[in-house]
C-alpha positions in Angstrom: 0.0 0.0 0.0 2.9 2.4 0.8 4.4 2.2 -2.8 1.0 3.1 -4.2 0.7 6.2 -2.0 4.2 7.3 -2.9 3.6 6.9 -6.6 0.3 8.8 -6.4 2.0 11.6 -4.6 4.8 11.7 -7.2 2.2 11.8 -10.0 0.4 14.8 -8.4 3.7 16.6 -7.8 5.1 16.0 -11.2 1.8 17.0 -12.9 1.8 20.3 -11.1 5.4 20.9 -12.2 4.5 20.0 -15.8 1.7 22.6 -15.7 4.1 25.2 -14.3 6.7 24.5 -16.9 4.1 24.6 -19.6 2.9 28.0 -18.4 6.5 29.3 -18.2 7.3 28.0 -21.7 4.2 29.8 -23.1 5.4 33.2 -21.8 9.2 32.9 -22.3 11.0 33.8 -25.6 11.5 31.0 -28.1 14.9 29.7 -27.1 14.3 29.4 -23.3 10.7 28.4 -23.9 11.8 25.5 -26.1 14.0 24.2 -23.3 11.0 24.5 -20.8 8.8 22.7 -23.4 11.2 19.9 -23.7 11.4 19.6 -19.9 7.6 19.5 -19.8 7.5 16.7 -22.3 10.1 14.7 -20.4 8.2 15.1 -17.2 4.9 14.3 -18.9 6.5 11.0 -20.1 7.6 10.2 -16.6 4.1 11.0 -15.2 2.7 8.6 -17.8 5.1 5.8 -16.8 4.2 6.4 -13.1 0.5 6.3 -14.0 1.0 3.0 -15.7 3.0 1.6 -12.7 0.2 2.8 -10.4 -2.4 1.1 -12.5 -0.5 -2.2 -12.5 0.0 -2.1 -8.8 -3.7 -1.1 -8.2 -5.1 -3.9 -10.4 -2.6 -6.5 -9.0 -3.6 -5.6 -5.5 -7.3 -5.9 -6.4 -6.7 -9.2 -8.1 -4.9 -10.7 -5.2 -7.3 -9.4 -2.6 -10.3 -11.3 -4.0 
């Protein structure tokens, strides 16, 4: 149960950081904004991986609990 809570907290934190970087990238000039946009994409990919890991853990826990 503890790994699921940790992964969920990381997903929330990284999602907030992604939105912040996306907002920064929108308002910055093209060169710096591009760097922020690339960082946002990298973090979004990490969030997706964490969501998949959370889903696997969640469904595995439900399957073994029944």
